[in-house]
LUMMIRO-156615 format. One line per 2 residues: number of its first residue (from 0); for each residue x, y, z of N, C-alpha, C, O, CB. Coordinates in steps of 0.1 Angstrom, whole numbers, always signed. Atoms other than C-alpha are relative to their C-alpha. Glycine has a CB too. Layout:
<rs>
NUM> X:Y:Z:X:Y:Z:X:Y:Z:X:Y:Z:X:Y:Z; ...
</rs>
This chain:
<rs>
0> -9:+10:-4:+915:-1100:+926:+9:+7:+11:+9:+19:+9:+8:-6:-12; -9:-5:-9:+939:-1093:+956:+17:+3:-6:+24:+11:-1:-1:-10:+11
2> -14:-4:+8:+971:-1092:+935:-1:+1:-15:+7:-6:-22:+13:-11:+4; +3:-4:+13:+957:-1078:+902:+10:+12:-6:+11:+14:-18:-14:+5:-1
4> -11:-11:+5:+983:-1049:+901:+14:-8:-1:+17:-20:+2:+1:+14:+11; -13:+5:+6:+1016:-1053:+891:+9:-5:+10:+6:-1:+21:+6:+11:-6
6> -7:+1:-9:+1044:-1068:+910:+15:+5:-5:+20:-1:-15:-2:-14:+5; -16:-8:+8:+1080:-1046:+904:+7:-6:+13:+3:-7:+25:+2:+22:-2
8> -14:+3:-5:+1111:-1059:+918:+10:+12:-1:+14:+18:-11:+7:-13:-10; -11:-8:+0:+1137:-1035:+930:+10:-3:+8:+9:-1:+20:-3:+10:+3
10> -14:+9:-8:+1171:-1050:+941:-9:-9:+8:-18:-13:+0:+13:+11:+13; +4:+9:-4:+1157:-1073:+963:-15:+0:+11:-17:-8:+20:+12:-4:+3
12> +9:-5:-6:+1125:-1056:+977:-17:-1:-10:-22:+8:-17:+7:+15:+4; +13:-1:+9:+1091:-1066:+961:-13:+7:+8:-18:+5:+19:-4:-17:-4
14> +10:-8:-4:+1064:-1043:+962:-17:-6:-6:-20:-8:-17:+5:+15:-7; +16:+5:+4:+1025:-1056:+960:-10:+9:+1:-14:+14:+11:-5:-11:+10
16> +13:-12:+0:+998:-1033:+950:-13:-7:-2:-14:-12:-13:+2:+12:-13; +12:+9:+0:+964:-1049:+955:-12:+5:+6:-12:+17:+8:+3:-13:+7
18> +15:-11:-7:+927:-1040:+970:+4:+0:+14:-3:+7:+21:-19:-7:+0; -3:+0:-15:+944:-1045:+1005:+12:+11:+6:+18:+12:+17:+6:-16:+4
20> -10:-10:+0:+968:-1015:+998:+13:-6:-4:+15:-17:-9:+1:+8:+13; -14:+8:+6:+1004:-1020:+993:+10:-1:+12:+12:+6:+22:+8:+9:-13
22> -9:+8:-11:+1029:-1043:+1011:+16:+0:-4:+17:-7:-13:-5:-17:+2; -16:+4:+1:+1068:-1043:+1008:+2:-8:+4:-4:-9:+16:+10:+7:+3
24> -7:+12:-4:+1085:-1073:+1012:+12:-1:-6:+14:-2:-18:-7:-11:-2; -13:+6:+5:+1120:-1080:+1012:+3:-10:-2:-3:-18:+6:+8:+2:+5
26> -2:+13:+1:+1133:-1110:+1000:+15:-2:-2:+23:+7:-5:-9:-6:-12; -17:-1:+4:+1169:-1126:+996:+0:-14:-4:+2:-24:+3:+14:+5:+14
28> +1:+13:+8:+1163:-1155:+967:+18:-5:+0:+22:-16:-1:-8:+4:-19; -12:+8:+1:+1201:-1155:+966:+3:-10:+12:+13:-17:+12:+12:+9:-2
30> -4:+8:-12:+1201:-1173:+1001:-5:-14:+1:-2:-23:+9:-5:+8:+12; +7:+13:+3:+1179:-1201:+987:+8:-9:-9:+4:-10:-20:-14:+3:-7
32> -9:+6:+5:+1207:-1221:+976:-4:-16:-3:-1:-22:-13:+13:+3:+9; +8:+13:+4:+1187:-1254:+980:-8:-1:+12:-7:+6:+22:+10:-15:-4
34> +16:+3:-14:+1157:-1266:+1003:+9:-7:+13:+2:-5:+23:-18:-16:-6; -5:+2:-12:+1182:-1282:+1030:+4:+15:+8:+4:+16:+20:+12:-10:-2
36> -8:-9:-6:+1197:-1249:+1035:-13:+14:+3:-9:+24:+9:+13:+4:-12; +15:-6:-4:+1159:-1230:+1039:-5:+7:-12:+1:+13:-21:+0:+11:+14
38> +5:-9:+10:+1135:-1216:+1018:-9:+10:+2:-18:+14:-6:-6:-6:-9; +9:-11:-5:+1119:-1188:+1039:+7:+13:-3:+6:+22:+6:-4:-2:+15
40> -7:-12:+2:+1140:-1160:+1021:-6:+4:-13:+1:+12:-19:+16:-1:+0; +7:-1:+11:+1114:-1159:+990:-15:-1:+0:-21:-10:+5:+6:-8:-8
42> +14:+7:-2:+1079:-1154:+982:-2:-13:-13:+2:-10:-25:-14:+14:-1; +1:+7:+7:+1071:-1184:+965:-12:+1:-10:-20:+10:-7:+1:-10:+6
44> +8:-9:+9:+1047:-1183:+934:-15:-7:+9:-24:+1:+12:+1:-4:-20; +11:+2:-10:+1020:-1203:+956:-9:+11:+9:-21:+13:+9:+5:-8:+9
46> +7:-8:-6:+1016:-1178:+978:-8:+14:-6:-16:+21:+0:+8:+3:+10; +12:-6:+7:+1001:-1156:+951:-9:+0:-3:-17:+9:-5:+1:+2:-7
48> +13:+6:+6:+977:-1177:+941:-7:-3:+11:-18:-7:+9:+1:-11:-9; +7:+6:-11:+970:-1186:+978:-9:+16:+4:-21:+17:+6:+14:-7:+15
50> +7:-14:-3:+962:-1147:+985:-14:+2:-11:-25:+3:-7:+11:+15:-3; +11:-2:+12:+941:-1144:+949:-9:-10:+6:-18:-4:+10:+4:-3:-18
52> +9:+7:-8:+922:-1175:+965:-7:+5:+13:-19:+5:+13:+7:-12:+3; +9:-6:-7:+912:-1159:+995:-6:+12:-1:-15:+15:+6:+3:-1:+8
54> +8:-12:+3:+904:-1126:+982:-14:+0:-7:-22:+9:-6:+9:+8:-9; +10:+1:+6:+879:-1143:+960:-9:-8:+7:-21:-8:+2:+2:-3:-10
56> +7:+8:-6:+866:-1167:+985:-2:+4:+17:-8:-3:+25:+6:-13:-4; +2:-6:-12:+868:-1148:+1017:+3:+14:+1:+14:+19:-2:+8:-7:+10
58> +1:-17:+1:+857:-1110:+1021:+10:+4:+10:+14:-4:+18:-16:+6:+6; -8:-3:-11:+880:-1091:+1042:-6:+4:+13:+0:+8:+23:+7:+10:-4
60> +8:-2:-14:+853:-1087:+1069:+3:-9:+8:+5:-8:+20:-14:+1:+0; -2:+13:-10:+857:-1123:+1079:+10:+0:+4:+11:-11:+11:+0:-12:-4
62> -12:-2:-10:+890:-1114:+1093:-2:+7:+12:+1:+1:+22:+10:+7:-5; +1:-9:-10:+884:-1087:+1116:-2:-9:+13:-11:-18:+13:-11:+10:-3
64> +0:+2:-10:+890:-1095:+1149:+4:-11:+4:+6:-13:+16:-7:+3:+2; -8:+10:-1:+906:-1128:+1142:+11:-5:+5:+19:+2:-1:+1:-3:-6
66> -12:+5:-7:+934:-1145:+1160:+7:-13:-10:+1:-25:-11:-4:-4:+16; -3:+8:+14:+955:-1162:+1130:+15:-3:+4:+22:+5:+10:-1:+11:-16
68> -15:+3:-2:+990:-1183:+1132:+2:-3:-12:-5:-12:-18:+5:-11:+10; -8:+7:+15:+1010:-1186:+1099:+11:-10:+1:+23:-7:+5:+8:+13:-9
70> -12:+11:+1:+1031:-1216:+1097:+9:+0:-12:+4:-1:-23:-5:-15:+0; -6:+0:+11:+1063:-1213:+1078:-3:+13:-9:-4:+13:-21:-2:-12:-7
72> +6:-14:+5:+1053:-1177:+1071:+13:+5:-9:+11:+15:-17:-3:+12:+14; -12:-8:+8:+1088:-1168:+1054:+3:+14:-3:+8:+20:+7:+0:-4:-12
74> -2:-16:+0:+1090:-1131:+1040:-13:+5:+7:-14:+16:+11:+1:+6:-17; +13:-5:-7:+1054:-1128:+1056:-11:+7:-9:-19:+16:-4:+5:+11:+10
76> +8:-6:+10:+1034:-1119:+1026:-14:-1:+4:-21:+9:+3:+2:-6:-13; +14:+5:+2:+1002:-1138:+1033:-4:+4:+13:-15:+10:+12:-2:-14:-3
78> +4:-4:-14:+1001:-1132:+1073:-2:+16:-3:-12:+22:-2:+14:-4:+13; +3:-19:+2:+1007:-1093:+1065:-10:+5:-6:-14:+16:-3:+10:+9:-8
80> +13:-8:+11:+979:-1090:+1038:-9:-3:+11:-16:+7:+14:-5:-8:-17; +14:+1:-10:+953:-1105:+1065:+1:+6:+9:-10:+7:+15:-4:-11:+6
82> -1:-12:-13:+965:-1081:+1093:-5:+10:-9:-15:+15:-4:+17:+4:+7; +6:-11:+7:+958:-1056:+1069:-13:+1:-2:-17:+12:-5:+5:+3:-10
84> +15:+2:+2:+921:-1069:+1064:-3:+0:+15:-15:+0:+16:-5:-15:-9; +5:-3:-12:+920:-1066:+1104:+2:-13:+11:-3:-13:+22:-14:+4:-3
86> -4:+10:-10:+933:-1100:+1120:+10:+4:+8:+16:+15:+6:+3:-12:-6; -12:+0:-11:+958:-1104:+1147:+8:-9:-6:+4:-20:-6:-4:-5:+15
88> -4:+15:+7:+983:-1127:+1130:+16:+3:+9:+23:+12:+12:+0:-1:-23; -13:+5:-3:+1013:-1143:+1143:+7:-8:-8:+4:-20:-11:+0:-6:+11
90> -3:+10:+11:+1037:-1151:+1118:+14:-7:+8:+22:-2:+15:+3:+8:-17; -11:+10:-5:+1062:-1183:+1126:+7:-2:-12:+4:+2:-23:-6:-15:+7
92> -7:+6:+6:+1090:-1198:+1112:+11:-3:+7:+10:-3:+20:+3:+7:-10; -10:+6:-7:+1127:-1211:+1118:+11:+11:+3:+12:+22:-3:+5:-12:-8
94> -10:-13:-8:+1154:-1190:+1136:+6:+6:-11:+8:+18:-11:+13:-6:+12; -7:-9:+15:+1172:-1184:+1099:-7:+10:-8:-2:+19:-15:+4:-11:-11
96> +10:-16:+4:+1140:-1163:+1088:-4:+10:+8:-10:+20:+4:-15:-3:-5; +10:-9:-9:+1130:-1144:+1117:+6:+10:-1:-1:+18:+3:-2:-2:+16
98> -4:-14:+4:+1154:-1112:+1106:-8:+7:-10:-15:+17:-9:+13:+1:-5; +6:-3:+9:+1141:-1111:+1074:-19:+3:+1:-25:+12:-6:+5:-11:-8
100> +12:-1:-3:+1104:-1116:+1087:-1:+14:+8:-8:+24:+5:-4:-12:+7; +1:-14:-11:+1110:-1091:+1115:+0:+16:-9:-6:+27:-7:+16:+0:+11
102> -5:-13:+9:+1124:-1066:+1089:-14:+5:-6:-19:+16:-4:+14:-4:-14; +8:-4:+6:+1093:-1069:+1066:-14:+3:+9:-25:+8:+5:+0:-10:-11
104> +13:-6:-9:+1068:-1064:+1099:+5:+13:+2:-4:+21:+6:-4:-7:+14; -3:-14:-4:+1087:-1032:+1104:-2:+10:-7:-3:+22:-5:+11:+1:+3
106> -2:-15:+11:+1086:-1017:+1070:-15:+1:-1:-19:+11:-6:+11:-4:-19; +12:-3:+1:+1049:-1021:+1071:-10:+0:+10:-22:+2:+6:-4:-6:-8
108> +6:+0:-9:+1035:-1022:+1103:+7:+9:+15:+11:+5:+25:-3:-15:+1; -6:-9:-12:+1048:-993:+1125:-5:-1:+12:-17:-2:+13:-1:+14:-1
110> +9:+1:-12:+1041:-996:+1161:-12:-8:+1:-20:-3:+9:-3:+12:+3; +7:+7:+5:+1017:-1021:+1152:-3:-13:+9:+2:-24:+5:+5:+0:-12
112> +0:+12:-4:+1006:-1046:+1178:-8:-15:-7:-9:-26:-1:-5:+3:+13; +9:+10:+3:+983:-1067:+1154:+7:-12:-6:+1:-22:-10:-11:+5:-9
114> -8:+6:+9:+1015:-1083:+1137:+11:-7:+12:+17:+1:+18:+7:+10:-12; -12:+7:-6:+1039:-1105:+1156:+8:-10:-4:+2:-18:-11:-4:-3:+9
116> -5:+8:+4:+1068:-1128:+1151:+9:-9:+10:+16:-5:+19:+6:+6:-10; -7:+10:-15:+1080:-1161:+1171:+8:-7:-9:+8:-6:-21:-13:-13:+12
118> -7:+12:+2:+1101:-1187:+1166:-4:-15:+0:-2:-20:+11:+9:+1:+7; +11:+13:-6:+1082:-1222:+1162:+8:-9:-15:+7:-5:-27:-24:+4:+0
120> -6:+11:+7:+1103:-1253:+1145:-8:-11:+1:-14:-14:+11:+13:-2:+7; +13:+11:+2:+1080:-1281:+1135:+5:-11:+9:-3:-18:+16:-4:-6:-18
122> -4:+14:-5:+1104:-1307:+1150:+0:+4:+13:-1:-8:+16:+14:-6:-5; +0:-6:-16:+1103:-1292:+1189:-13:+12:+0:-11:+24:+2:+17:+9:+4
124> +8:-12:+3:+1070:-1272:+1184:-4:+3:+16:-5:-7:+24:-15:-1:-11; +4:+0:-11:+1060:-1253:+1215:-15:-3:+2:-23:-8:-6:+4:+12:+4
126> +16:+2:-1:+1028:-1255:+1232:-8:+13:-4:-4:+24:-6:-4:-4:+16; +9:-10:+3:+998:-1237:+1224:-3:+11:+8:-8:+22:+3:-11:-5:-2
128> -2:-9:-9:+1000:-1219:+1256:+11:+13:-3:+10:+25:-1:+3:-9:+12; -13:-8:-1:+1035:-1206:+1250:-2:+12:-14:+4:+24:-14:+14:-12:-3
130> +1:-11:+10:+1024:-1190:+1216:-12:+8:+1:-17:+14:-8:+1:-4:-14; +9:-9:+1:+996:-1174:+1232:-15:-1:-6:-22:+9:-6:+5:+6:-5
132> +10:+7:+3:+969:-1194:+1218:-12:-3:+10:-10:+1:+22:+5:-11:-4; +2:+4:+15:+943:-1207:+1209:-3:+11:-10:-3:+23:-9:-10:-9:-1
134> +0:-13:+12:+938:-1192:+1174:-13:-5:-9:-16:-17:-9:+17:+2:-11; +13:+2:+4:+908:-1190:+1156:+2:-6:-16:-6:-11:-24:-8:+15:+2
136> -5:+3:+13:+928:-1197:+1124:+13:-8:-1:+19:-7:+10:+2:+14:-8; -14:+6:+3:+960:-1217:+1113:+0:+0:-15:-8:-5:-22:+3:-17:+6
138> +0:+5:+16:+970:-1215:+1079:+16:+0:-6:+25:+8:-1:-10:+13:-11; -14:+4:+5:+1002:-1227:+1059:+0:+0:-14:-10:-3:-20:+5:-14:+5
140> +2:-1:+17:+1011:-1222:+1021:+14:-4:-4:+24:+2:-2:-4:+16:-7; -10:+1:+3:+1034:-1240:+1006:+11:-7:+6:+23:-5:+3:+2:+8:-2
142> -8:+6:-7:+1048:-1261:+1029:+4:-15:+3:+10:-21:+12:-3:+4:+9; +1:+13:+2:+1045:-1294:+1018:+11:-3:-12:+8:-2:-23:-15:-4:-2
144> -7:+2:+14:+1077:-1302:+995:+13:-7:+7:+21:-10:-1:+4:+15:-10; -9:+11:-2:+1101:-1322:+1017:-5:-11:+8:-10:-10:+18:+10:+5:+6
146> +8:+10:-10:+1091:-1356:+1029:+2:-3:+16:-7:-7:+23:+3:-13:-5; -4:+6:-13:+1112:-1360:+1060:-8:+14:+10:-8:+13:+23:+20:-3:+2
148> +8:-12:-8:+1092:-1326:+1072:-13:+0:+0:-19:+10:+5:+3:+13:-4; +15:+0:+0:+1058:-1337:+1067:-6:-8:+16:-17:-6:+21:-4:-10:-16
150> +5:+9:-16:+1053:-1359:+1102:+3:+12:+8:-7:+16:+15:+10:-16:+6; -2:-10:-8:+1070:-1329:+1121:-12:+13:-4:-19:+19:+4:+15:+3:-2
152> +16:-10:+1:+1042:-1304:+1103:-10:-5:+5:-15:-1:+15:-7:+4:-15; +15:+8:-7:+1014:-1329:+1108:+2:+3:+16:-7:+11:+21:-1:-20:-2
154> +0:+4:-16:+1023:-1333:+1146:-4:+16:+3:-14:+18:+10:+18:-6:+7; +0:-12:-2:+1027:-1295:+1146:-13:+5:+0:-16:+11:+11:+9:+6:-8
156> +11:-2:+7:+994:-1288:+1131:-10:-7:+12:-17:+1:+18:+0:-8:-15; +5:+5:-8:+979:-1314:+1156:+1:+5:+15:-8:+5:+23:+4:-9:-2
158> -3:-3:-14:+993:-1301:+1187:-6:+15:+4:-11:+17:+14:+17:+1:+3; +2:-14:+2:+986:-1264:+1179:-18:+3:-5:-23:+14:-3:+12:+3:-13
160> +15:+1:+6:+947:-1271:+1164:-9:+1:+13:-10:-10:+18:-4:-18:-9; +13:-1:-8:+921:-1263:+1191:-12:-1:-5:-15:+4:-16:-1:+10:+6
162> +13:+6:+6:+886:-1276:+1189:-4:+12:-9:-8:+9:-20:-13:-4:+12; +6:-10:+7:+876:-1241:+1175:+4:+5:-14:-2:+10:-23:+0:+10:+9
164> -8:-3:+10:+904:-1238:+1151:-3:-3:-14:-5:-14:-17:+11:-6:+3; +2:+4:+11:+899:-1233:+1115:+15:-3:-8:+24:+5:-6:-10:+9:-5
166> -17:+8:+7:+932:-1251:+1093:-5:+4:-15:-15:+0:-20:+3:-23:+3; -2:-5:+14:+939:-1234:+1057:+12:-5:-5:+22:+2:-2:-1:+15:-2
168> -13:+7:+5:+965:-1254:+1040:+1:+2:-15:-7:-3:-23:+0:-16:+5; +0:+0:+17:+975:-1245:+1004:+17:-5:-5:+27:-4:+2:-4:+20:-7
170> -15:+3:+7:+1004:-1259:+979:-2:-4:-15:-13:-7:-19:+8:-13:+6; +1:+4:+14:+1010:-1266:+945:+7:-12:-2:+18:-15:+4:+5:+11:-10
172> -6:+16:+2:+1015:-1301:+930:+11:-3:-3:+16:-13:+1:-4:-8:-8; -12:+4:+4:+1046:-1296:+914:+12:+0:+10:+22:-7:+9:+2:+7:-11
174> -10:-1:-10:+1065:-1284:+944:+2:-13:+12:+11:-19:+18:-4:+14:+8; +3:+9:-15:+1047:-1308:+971:+5:-12:-6:+13:-18:+2:-18:-3:+6
176> -4:+11:+7:+1054:-1337:+945:+4:-13:+9:-4:-22:+11:+11:+5:-7; -3:+12:-8:+1074:-1364:+967:-4:-2:+14:-2:-11:+21:+12:-2:-1
178> +3:+1:-17:+1061:-1353:+999:-14:-2:+0:-19:+0:+11:+3:+15:+10; +16:+0:+3:+1023:-1358:+986:-2:-14:+10:-9:-14:+20:-4:-2:-19
180> +5:+15:-2:+1023:-1396:+992:+0:+0:+17:-8:-7:+23:+13:-13:-10; -1:+5:-16:+1034:-1394:+1031:-10:+13:+8:-12:+12:+20:+21:+1:+7
182> +10:-8:-5:+1008:-1362:+1036:-11:-5:-2:-18:-6:+8:+0:+12:-6; +14:+3:+4:+980:-1374:+1023:+0:-12:+10:-10:-11:+18:-3:-3:-18
184> +0:+13:-10:+987:-1408:+1045:-3:+6:+11:-12:-1:+16:+14:-8:+1; +1:-4:-11:+987:-1387:+1075:-8:+12:+3:-9:+16:+15:+11:+2:+2
186> +10:-16:-1:+965:-1356:+1072:-12:-6:+8:-17:-1:+19:-6:+9:-19; +16:+2:-9:+933:-1375:+1082:+2:-6:+14:-7:-6:+23:-11:-14:-7
188> -2:+6:-17:+949:-1391:+1115:+1:+16:+8:-2:+15:+20:+20:-11:+4; -1:-13:-6:+952:-1352:+1125:-13:+11:-1:-18:+16:+9:+12:+6:-7
190> +11:-10:+6:+924:-1330:+1108:-11:-7:-6:-8:-18:-11:+7:+11:-11; +15:+3:+10:+887:-1335:+1092:+6:+8:-9:+15:+15:-6:-17:+5:+4
192> -4:-11:+12:+892:-1316:+1058:-8:-6:-11:-13:-18:-12:+17:+2:-5; +4:+0:+17:+879:-1310:+1023:+8:+7:-9:+11:+19:-6:-15:+5:-2
194> -10:-3:+8:+899:-1304:+996:-10:+8:-14:-18:+3:-21:+9:-14:-3; +7:-10:+10:+886:-1272:+973:+5:-8:-13:+17:-10:-15:+6:+18:+1
196> -1:+1:+13:+883:-1284:+939:+11:+9:-11:+10:+21:-16:-13:+1:-2; -11:-9:+7:+916:-1278:+920:-4:+4:-14:+1:+13:-20:+13:-7:-1
198> +6:-3:+14:+897:-1277:+889:-6:+16:-2:-7:+23:-12:-13:-12:-4; +6:-14:+0:+882:-1245:+900:+10:+12:-2:+6:+23:-7:-7:+2:+13
200> -9:-10:+1:+915:-1225:+902:+12:-4:-5:+18:-13:+0:+2:+7:+11; -14:+7:+6:+945:-1229:+882:+8:+13:+0:+3:+25:+1:-1:-9:-18
202> -5:-12:+2:+973:-1208:+879:+3:+9:-9:+7:+5:-20:+6:+1:+4; +0:-11:+12:+975:-1176:+862:+14:+7:-2:+15:+16:-11:-10:+11:+3
204> -16:-9:-2:+1013:-1164:+869:+9:-13:-6:+7:-24:-2:+5:+5:+21; -7:+12:+5:+1039:-1187:+849:+13:+1:+11:+17:+11:+17:+5:+1:-16
206> -11:+4:-7:+1067:-1203:+868:+14:-4:-5:+16:-16:-7:-4:-9:+5; -13:+5:+6:+1100:-1205:+856:-2:-9:-13:+4:-19:-13:+7:-9:+12
208> +1:+5:+7:+1089:-1217:+826:-7:-14:-4:-7:-19:-15:+8:+2:-1; +4:+12:-3:+1071:-1247:+838:-15:+1:-2:-21:-8:+3:+4:-5:+13
210> +15:+0:+4:+1035:-1236:+826:-10:+1:+11:-5:+4:+22:-3:-13:-7; +13:-4:-9:+1001:-1232:+845:+2:-16:+9:+2:-27:+5:-18:+2:-11
212> +5:+11:-10:+998:-1253:+877:-11:+3:+7:-17:+14:+8:+8:-2:+10; +11:-4:-12:+971:-1259:+902:+3:+4:+15:+14:+2:+19:-7:-12:+2
214> -2:-1:-7:+967:-1249:+932:-10:-9:+14:-22:-6:+14:+2:+12:-2; +5:+7:-10:+955:-1271:+961:-5:+6:+13:+3:+10:+21:+9:-9:+3
216> +5:-7:-15:+934:-1257:+991:-6:-9:+11:-18:-11:+9:-12:+13:-3; +7:+8:-13:+924:-1278:+1023:-5:+9:+9:+2:+18:+14:+10:-10:+9
218> +4:-10:-12:+900:-1263:+1048:-2:-13:+10:-3:-25:+6:-17:+13:-2; +2:+13:-12:+897:-1286:+1079:+4:+6:+15:+6:+18:+16:+13:-15:-3
220> +5:-1:-13:+896:-1288:+1116:+8:-11:+8:+13:-20:+1:-15:-3:+0; -3:+11:-6:+908:-1308:+1145:-12:-10:+1:-22:-7:-5:+5:+5:+13
222> +7:+13:+0:+890:-1342:+1152:-6:+6:+14:+0:+13:+22:+11:-16:+1; +6:-4:-12:+862:-1338:+1179:+9:-4:+14:+11:+3:+23:-14:-6:-1
224> -8:+6:-10:+884:-1362:+1202:+15:+2:-2:+21:-7:+3:-2:-14:+2; -11:-1:+3:+918:-1349:+1191:+8:+5:+14:+3:+12:+22:+0:+8:-12
226> -8:-2:-11:+945:-1346:+1218:+5:+14:-3:+7:+17:-15:+12:-12:+3; -9:-11:+0:+961:-1311:+1225:+11:+0:-4:+14:+8:-13:+1:+4:+10
228> -12:+0:+1:+995:-1323:+1227:+5:-16:-8:-2:-25:-7:+5:+4:+14; -5:+12:+7:+1016:-1351:+1206:+10:-4:+9:+19:+4:+11:+6:+4:-15
230> -11:+1:-7:+1040:-1369:+1228:+17:-5:-10:+27:-5:-4:-5:-10:+11
</rs>
């Protein structure tokens, strides 16, 4: 398992020990006052579980040489782990999260061009060319949590998903809650997809006393006749 080692919290620095070596991830949980302010200052439980899922289902060799874009990267744990496996990764998030994200990249990738950080607001997404695309993989974890962001998120996916791009989305049911109906209603207009059976993978960590939760993983890609851009 990728994250079978201990997770230690020292001040506001999480140190993750796993099969991909060690990653140091600075977090600022005190800034997550509410979801209207921003949620990109901490590593949410689904990120740990998604990394475990990737370690179980994708060997590190499959990432070597691949170009990956992560949407809503937050502190950057998932994308940095994939970069350690050999991918070239672009981490993206909103403006308020970029300083923390860049600090974490600097902590773990000294003078390494394999990881870059860019501003990407789903409400005003850049073109694929502006991001240096196309990408082999676009991934996002725990980005389905506010109903009003579902449409911008899906439009961003459609705008940035090239014909050859694989999309990996992961979320947990309890946090996605109210946003799920809008997501399921809109996702099939954007991507073809399959859902990894959630009964095959359960949360192994406790989340603030809420008990075990399911991780839902979608694997998909652009429809063959999908337009590159959305008006």
